[in-house]
DSSP file (Angstrom, degrees, kcal/mol; ACC not computed):
  #  RESIDUE AA STRUCTURE BP1 BP2  ACC     N-H-->O    O-->H-N    N-H-->O    O-->H-N    TCO  KAPPA ALPHA  PHI   PSI    X-CA   Y-CA   Z-CA
    1    1 A M              0   0    0      0, 0.0     2,-0.6     0, 0.0     0, 0.0   0.000 360.0 360.0 360.0 119.5   14.5   37.4   21.8
    2    2 A A        -     0   0    0      3,-0.0     2,-0.1     1,-0.0     3,-0.1  -0.738 360.0-152.8 -88.0 123.8   13.1   40.2   23.9
    3    3 A G        -     0   0    0     -2,-0.6     2,-0.4     1,-0.1    -1,-0.0  -0.376  32.4 -82.8 -86.4 170.3   13.5   43.6   22.3
    4    4 A K        -     0   0    0     -2,-0.1     2,-0.2     1,-0.1    -1,-0.1  -0.584  49.5-119.0 -72.6 128.5   13.6   46.9   24.1
    5    5 A R        -     0   0    0     -2,-0.4     2,-0.2     1,-0.1    -1,-0.1  -0.477  30.9-105.1 -73.4 136.8   10.1   48.1   24.9
    6    6 A L        -     0   0    0     -2,-0.2     2,-0.9     1,-0.1    -1,-0.1  -0.423  22.4-143.7 -62.7 122.6    9.2   51.5   23.4
    7    7 A N     >  -     0   0    0     -2,-0.2     4,-2.1     1,-0.2     5,-0.1  -0.825  11.4-162.9 -88.6 106.7    9.2   54.3   25.8
    8    8 A T  H  > S+     0   0    0     -2,-0.9     4,-2.2     1,-0.2     5,-0.2   0.851  86.0  52.9 -62.2 -37.4    6.3   56.3   24.5
    9    9 A D  H  > S+     0   0    0      1,-0.2     4,-2.4     2,-0.2    -1,-0.2   0.937 110.7  48.2 -62.6 -44.5    7.3   59.5   26.4
   10   10 A E  H  > S+     0   0    0      1,-0.2     4,-2.0     2,-0.2    -1,-0.2   0.884 110.2  51.7 -63.2 -38.1   10.7   59.4   24.9
   11   11 A A  H  X S+     0   0    0     -4,-2.1     4,-2.1     2,-0.2    -1,-0.2   0.874 109.2  49.6 -64.6 -38.7    9.3   58.8   21.5
   12   12 A V  H  X S+     0   0    0     -4,-2.2     4,-2.5     2,-0.2     5,-0.3   0.947 111.7  48.7 -64.4 -50.7    7.0   61.9   21.7
   13   13 A L  H  X>S+     0   0    0     -4,-2.4     5,-1.7     1,-0.2     4,-1.2   0.863 111.0  50.3 -60.1 -35.0    9.9   64.0   22.9
   14   14 A N  H  <5S+     0   0    0     -4,-2.0    -1,-0.2    -5,-0.2    -2,-0.2   0.911 110.5  50.5 -69.4 -39.8   12.1   62.8   20.1
   15   15 A I  H  <5S+     0   0    0     -4,-2.1    -2,-0.2     1,-0.2    -1,-0.2   0.926 115.5  40.5 -62.6 -46.8    9.3   63.5   17.5
   16   16 A I  H  <5S-     0   0    0     -4,-2.5    -1,-0.2    -5,-0.1    -2,-0.2   0.677 109.2-121.5 -78.6 -15.6    8.7   67.0   18.6
   17   17 A G  T  <5 +     0   0    0     -4,-1.2    -3,-0.2    -5,-0.3    -4,-0.1   0.739  42.1 175.0  84.9  25.4   12.3   67.8   19.2
   18   18 A K      < -     0   0    0     -5,-1.7    -1,-0.2    -6,-0.2     8,-0.1  -0.479  32.2-122.0 -67.4 131.3   12.2   68.7   22.8
   19   19 A P        -     0   0    0      0, 0.0    -1,-0.1     0, 0.0    -2,-0.0  -0.164  32.9 -88.1 -69.5 165.4   15.8   69.3   24.0
   20   20 A D    >   -     0   0    0      1,-0.1     3,-1.8     2,-0.0     0, 0.0  -0.147  49.7 -87.9 -69.4 174.2   17.4   67.3   26.8
   21   21 A G  T 3  S+     0   0    0      1,-0.3    -1,-0.1     3,-0.0     0, 0.0   0.581 117.6  75.5 -64.6 -10.3   17.1   68.4   30.4
   22   22 A N  T 3  S+     0   0    0      2,-0.0     2,-0.4     0, 0.0    -1,-0.3   0.697  90.9  61.3 -74.3 -18.5   20.3   70.6   30.2
   23   23 A S    <   -     0   0    0     -3,-1.8     0, 0.0     2,-0.1     0, 0.0  -0.852  61.9-158.2-114.4 143.0   18.5   73.3   28.2
   24   24 A S        +     0   0    0     -2,-0.4     2,-0.2     2,-0.0    -1,-0.1   0.590  68.7  96.9 -90.9 -12.4   15.5   75.4   29.4
   25   25 A A        -     0   0    0      2,-0.0    -2,-0.1     3,-0.0     0, 0.0  -0.519  54.8-168.6 -82.1 146.8   14.4   76.2   25.9
   26   26 A T    >   -     0   0    0     -2,-0.2     3,-1.4    -8,-0.1     4,-0.5  -0.909  34.9-116.0-128.0 158.2   11.7   74.2   24.2
   27   27 A P  G >  S+     0   0    0      0, 0.0     3,-0.5     0, 0.0    -9,-0.1   0.743 114.1  63.8 -66.1 -17.8   10.7   74.2   20.6
   28   28 A F  G 3  S+     0   0    0      1,-0.2     4,-0.1    50,-0.1    54,-0.1   0.707  94.6  57.8 -81.2 -17.6    7.3   75.6   21.7
   29   29 A N  G <  S+     0   0    0     -3,-1.4     2,-0.3     2,-0.1    -1,-0.2   0.593  97.6  75.5 -85.8  -9.6    8.8   78.9   23.0
   30   30 A E  S <  S-     0   0    0     -3,-0.5     2,-0.1    -4,-0.5     3,-0.0  -0.792  91.4-107.6-101.9 145.1   10.3   79.7   19.6
   31   31 A A        -     0   0    0     -2,-0.3     2,-0.6     1,-0.1    -2,-0.1  -0.440  32.8-121.0 -68.1 138.0    8.2   80.9   16.6
   32   32 A V        -     0   0    0     -2,-0.1    -1,-0.1    39,-0.1     3,-0.1  -0.711  21.6-155.1 -80.8 123.4    7.8   78.4   13.9
   33   33 A E    >>  -     0   0    0     -2,-0.6     3,-1.9     1,-0.1     4,-1.8  -0.880   6.1-151.3 -98.0 112.0    9.2   79.6   10.7
   34   34 A P  T 34 S+     0   0    0      0, 0.0     5,-0.2     0, 0.0    -1,-0.1   0.766  93.7  61.6 -56.1 -25.0    7.4   77.9    7.8
   35   35 A A  T 34 S+     0   0    0      1,-0.2     3,-0.1     3,-0.1    -3,-0.0   0.776 111.6  38.2 -72.0 -23.2   10.5   78.3    5.6
   36   36 A K  T <4 S+     0   0    0     -3,-1.9     2,-0.5     1,-0.2    -1,-0.2   0.763 117.3  48.4 -97.6 -27.7   12.6   76.1    8.0
   37   37 A E  S  < S-     0   0    0     -4,-1.8     2,-0.2     0, 0.0    -1,-0.2  -0.954  84.4-120.4-118.6 129.6   10.0   73.6    9.0
   38   38 A K        -     0   0    0     -2,-0.5     2,-0.3    -3,-0.1    -3,-0.1  -0.496  27.6-143.8 -68.6 129.6    7.8   71.6    6.6
   39   39 A L        -     0   0    0     -2,-0.2     2,-0.5    -5,-0.2    -1,-0.0  -0.764   7.1-150.6 -98.7 142.6    4.1   72.2    7.3
   40   40 A V        -     0   0    0     -2,-0.3     2,-0.3     2,-0.0    -2,-0.0  -0.948  16.9-123.8-115.5 126.2    1.6   69.3    6.9
   41   41 A Q        +     0   0    0     -2,-0.5     2,-0.3     2,-0.0     0, 0.0  -0.535  39.3 162.7 -74.4 131.6   -2.0   70.0    5.9
   42   42 A M        -     0   0    0     -2,-0.3     2,-0.4     2,-0.0    -2,-0.0  -0.963  27.8-136.3-141.5 156.6   -4.6   68.7    8.3
   43   43 A A        +     0   0    0     -2,-0.3     2,-0.3     2,-0.0    -2,-0.0  -0.957  22.4 174.4-119.9 137.4   -8.3   69.4    8.8
   44   44 A F        -     0   0    0     -2,-0.4     2,-0.4     2,-0.0    -2,-0.0  -0.952  27.7-125.2-133.5 154.1  -10.1   69.8   12.2
   45   45 A Y        -     0   0    0     -2,-0.3     2,-0.3     0, 0.0    -2,-0.0  -0.834  28.5-171.8 -98.5 139.6  -13.5   70.7   13.3
   46   46 A V        -     0   0    0     -2,-0.4     2,-0.1     1,-0.0    -2,-0.0  -0.884  25.9-103.1-125.2 159.8  -13.9   73.7   15.6
   47   47 A T     >  -     0   0    0     -2,-0.3     4,-2.3     1,-0.1     5,-0.2  -0.337  34.2-108.4 -74.6 163.8  -16.9   75.0   17.5
   48   48 A E  H  > S+     0   0    0      1,-0.2     4,-2.0     2,-0.2     5,-0.1   0.831 121.8  53.1 -59.4 -34.8  -18.8   78.1   16.4
   49   49 A K  H  > S+     0   0    0      2,-0.2     4,-2.3     1,-0.2    -1,-0.2   0.909 109.2  49.2 -70.6 -41.7  -17.3   80.0   19.4
   50   50 A Q  H  > S+     0   0    0      2,-0.2     4,-2.4     1,-0.2    -2,-0.2   0.895 109.7  51.3 -62.9 -41.2  -13.8   79.0   18.4
   51   51 A R  H  X S+     0   0    0     -4,-2.3     4,-2.2     2,-0.2    -1,-0.2   0.908 111.0  48.1 -62.0 -43.1  -14.4   80.1   14.8
   52   52 A K  H  X S+     0   0    0     -4,-2.0     4,-2.5     1,-0.2    -2,-0.2   0.897 110.2  51.9 -63.3 -40.9  -15.6   83.4   16.0
   53   53 A A  H  X S+     0   0    0     -4,-2.3     4,-2.4     2,-0.2    -2,-0.2   0.894 109.5  49.4 -61.0 -43.9  -12.6   83.8   18.2
   54   54 A L  H  X S+     0   0    0     -4,-2.4     4,-2.0     2,-0.2    -2,-0.2   0.884 110.8  50.0 -61.3 -41.6  -10.2   83.0   15.4
   55   55 A K  H  X S+     0   0    0     -4,-2.2     4,-2.1     1,-0.2    -2,-0.2   0.924 112.2  48.0 -65.3 -42.0  -12.0   85.6   13.1
   56   56 A L  H  X S+     0   0    0     -4,-2.5     4,-2.2     1,-0.2    -2,-0.2   0.902 109.4  52.8 -64.3 -41.0  -11.7   88.2   15.9
   57   57 A K  H  X S+     0   0    0     -4,-2.4     4,-1.0     1,-0.2    -1,-0.2   0.895 110.9  46.6 -60.1 -42.7   -8.0   87.4   16.5
   58   58 A T  H  < S+     0   0    0     -4,-2.0    -1,-0.2     1,-0.2    -2,-0.2   0.865 111.8  53.3 -65.5 -39.1   -7.3   87.9   12.8
   59   59 A A  H  < S+     0   0    0     -4,-2.1    -2,-0.2     1,-0.2    -1,-0.2   0.879 116.1  35.0 -64.0 -42.1   -9.3   91.1   12.7
   60   60 A I  H  < S+     0   0    0     -4,-2.2    -1,-0.2    -5,-0.1    -2,-0.2   0.512  91.6 117.4 -94.1  -5.6   -7.5   92.8   15.6
   61   61 A G     <  -     0   0    0     -4,-1.0    -3,-0.0     5,-0.3    -4,-0.0  -0.375  41.9-170.9 -66.9 138.1   -4.0   91.4   14.9
   62   62 A D        +     0   0    0     -2,-0.1    -1,-0.1     5,-0.0    -4,-0.0   0.785  65.4  70.3 -97.2 -35.1   -1.2   93.8   14.0
   63   63 A K  S >  S-     0   0    0      1,-0.1     3,-1.2     2,-0.0     4,-0.4  -0.484  86.7-117.3 -84.7 153.4    1.5   91.3   13.0
   64   64 A P  G >  S+     0   0    0      0, 0.0     3,-1.2     0, 0.0     4,-0.4   0.847 115.4  56.4 -53.1 -37.6    1.4   89.2    9.9
   65   65 A E  G 3  S+     0   0    0      1,-0.3     3,-0.4     2,-0.2     7,-0.2   0.717 100.8  59.2 -69.1 -19.7    1.3   86.0   11.9
   66   66 A D  G <  S+     0   0    0     -3,-1.2    -5,-0.3     1,-0.2    -1,-0.3   0.544 102.3  53.9 -84.7  -5.4   -1.8   87.3   13.6
   67   67 A K  S <  S+     0   0    0     -3,-1.2     2,-0.7    -4,-0.4    -1,-0.2   0.535  92.6  84.2-101.8 -10.4   -3.6   87.5   10.3
   68   68 A D     >  -     0   0    0     -3,-0.4     4,-2.1    -4,-0.4     3,-0.4  -0.859  63.6-159.0-100.1 111.1   -2.8   83.8    9.4
   69   69 A L  H  > S+     0   0    0     -2,-0.7     4,-2.4     1,-0.2     5,-0.2   0.886  93.3  53.0 -52.7 -45.0   -5.4   81.3   10.8
   70   70 A S  H  > S+     0   0    0      1,-0.2     4,-2.2     2,-0.2    -1,-0.2   0.878 107.6  51.0 -62.5 -35.9   -2.9   78.4   10.6
   71   71 A S  H  > S+     0   0    0     -3,-0.4     4,-2.3     2,-0.2    -1,-0.2   0.918 110.1  49.7 -67.5 -43.0   -0.3   80.3   12.5
   72   72 A I  H  X S+     0   0    0     -4,-2.1     4,-2.1     1,-0.2    -2,-0.2   0.908 112.7  46.3 -61.3 -41.5   -2.8   81.2   15.3
   73   73 A V  H  X S+     0   0    0     -4,-2.4     4,-2.3     2,-0.2    -1,-0.2   0.850 110.9  52.8 -74.0 -34.3   -3.9   77.6   15.6
   74   74 A R  H  X S+     0   0    0     -4,-2.2     4,-2.6    -5,-0.2    -2,-0.2   0.925 109.5  50.0 -62.3 -43.5   -0.2   76.3   15.5
   75   75 A Q  H  X S+     0   0    0     -4,-2.3     4,-2.2     1,-0.2    -2,-0.2   0.934 112.3  46.7 -62.6 -47.9    0.6   78.7   18.4
   76   76 A A  H  X S+     0   0    0     -4,-2.1     4,-2.3     1,-0.2    -1,-0.2   0.870 113.5  48.8 -65.2 -37.3   -2.4   77.5   20.4
   77   77 A L  H  X S+     0   0    0     -4,-2.3     4,-2.9     2,-0.2     5,-0.2   0.914 109.4  52.3 -67.6 -42.5   -1.5   73.8   19.8
   78   78 A N  H  X S+     0   0    0     -4,-2.6     4,-2.7     2,-0.2    -2,-0.2   0.926 110.7  47.8 -59.1 -47.2    2.1   74.5   20.7
   79   79 A I  H  X S+     0   0    0     -4,-2.2     4,-2.3     1,-0.2    -1,-0.2   0.946 113.3  47.8 -57.3 -49.3    1.0   76.0   24.1
   80   80 A Y  H  X S+     0   0    0     -4,-2.3     4,-1.9     1,-0.2    -2,-0.2   0.912 113.7  46.5 -59.0 -45.0   -1.4   73.1   24.7
   81   81 A L  H  X S+     0   0    0     -4,-2.9     4,-2.3     1,-0.2    -1,-0.2   0.882 109.8  54.2 -70.2 -37.0    1.4   70.5   23.9
   82   82 A E  H  X S+     0   0    0     -4,-2.7     4,-0.8    -5,-0.2    -1,-0.2   0.913 108.2  50.4 -61.4 -40.9    3.9   72.3   26.1
   83   83 A D  H >< S+     0   0    0     -4,-2.3     3,-0.6     1,-0.2     4,-0.4   0.912 110.9  48.2 -61.1 -43.9    1.5   72.2   29.0
   84   84 A I  H >< S+     0   0    0     -4,-1.9     3,-1.2     1,-0.2    -2,-0.2   0.876 108.0  54.9 -62.8 -40.9    1.0   68.5   28.5
   85   85 A L  H >< S+     0   0    0     -4,-2.3     3,-0.9     1,-0.3    -1,-0.2   0.625  88.9  76.3 -73.1 -14.3    4.7   67.8   28.3
   86   86 A K  T << S+     0   0    0     -4,-0.8    -1,-0.3    -3,-0.6    -2,-0.2   0.830  95.3  51.1 -63.4 -30.5    5.3   69.5   31.6
   87   87 A D  T <         0   0    0     -3,-1.2    -1,-0.2    -4,-0.4    -2,-0.2   0.522 360.0 360.0 -87.4  -6.1    3.9   66.3   33.2
   88   88 A I    <         0   0    0     -3,-0.9    -1,-0.2    -4,-0.2    -2,-0.1   0.506 360.0 360.0 -83.6 360.0    6.2   63.9   31.2
């Protein structure tokens, strides 16, 4: 019995919650509210330049989310993922 082959693009879109083609909104355009979405702890290595840029961003930020390193990294990751998904 041959099963349906997994469509990886469809699976990724399903996981991240990208809406169907009828909507222009994406989950990356909206601010992530930690109270509504469960956050998962992960560790990553960054370059010294990236670390300095993060420290500078927190130092000059006015909003509370600009003072939170995790929030800054989530925003950058969302922008990166949104750019990748344009090609899907």
